[in-house]
C-alpha positions as CSV (number, residue, x, y, z in Angstrom):
1,X,-3.0,29.5,26.7
2,X,-1.0,27.3,24.4
3,X,1.4,28.9,21.8
4,X,0.6,27.9,18.2
5,X,4.0,28.8,17.0
6,X,7.2,30.4,18.2
7,X,6.1,33.8,16.8
8,X,3.5,33.9,19.7
9,X,6.0,33.2,22.5
10,X,6.7,36.0,25.0
11,X,9.1,38.6,23.7
12,X,11.7,37.8,26.3
13,X,11.8,34.2,25.0
14,X,11.9,35.2,21.3
15,X,14.7,37.8,21.8
16,X,17.0,35.7,24.0
17,X,16.7,32.1,22.9
18,X,17.9,30.5,19.7
19,X,15.2,29.0,17.4
20,X,15.7,25.4,18.6
21,X,15.5,26.5,22.2
22,X,12.3,28.4,21.4
23,X,10.8,25.3,19.9
24,X,11.7,23.3,23.1
25,X,10.2,26.1,25.2
26,X,6.9,26.1,23.2
27,X,6.5,22.4,23.3
28,X,7.2,22.1,27.0
29,X,5.0,25.0,27.8
30,X,2.1,23.6,25.8
31,X,2.4,20.2,27.4
32,X,2.7,21.6,30.9
33,X,-0.2,24.0,30.3
34,X,-2.5,21.1,29.4
35,X,-1.3,19.0,32.3
36,X,-1.2,21.5,35.1
37,X,-3.7,24.1,33.9
38,X,-1.5,26.8,35.4
39,X,0.4,29.4,33.3
40,X,3.0,30.2,35.9
41,X,3.9,26.5,36.3
42,X,3.9,26.0,32.6
43,X,6.5,28.7,32.1
44,X,8.7,27.2,34.9
45,X,8.5,23.8,33.2
46,X,9.3,25.3,29.8
47,X,12.4,27.1,31.2
48,X,13.5,23.9,32.9
49,X,13.2,22.0,29.6
50,X,15.3,24.7,27.8
51,X,18.0,24.5,30.6
52,X,18.4,20.7,30.0
53,X,19.9,21.4,26.5
54,X,21.1,25.1,26.7
55,X,23.2,27.1,29.1
56,X,23.5,30.9,29.3
57,X,27.1,32.0,28.7
58,X,27.7,35.7,29.1
59,X,24.5,37.1,27.6
60,X,23.8,34.3,25.1
61,X,22.1,31.0,25.3
62,X,24.2,28.2,23.8
63,X,23.7,24.5,23.3
64,X,25.5,22.4,26.0
């Protein structure tokens, strides 16, 4: 299921990622969901996209 906006993202994503990272996650998830038709794969692709621009330091995600 595609996410219409970042307010619809899973709570774990909304609570942990900065807004820009949430936007990356949403866009990557939606593209992967359309391409692979598999929600688990789409979440993995979305996290991979976030990790290209953000890194987790201590308990906070920050831009590389």
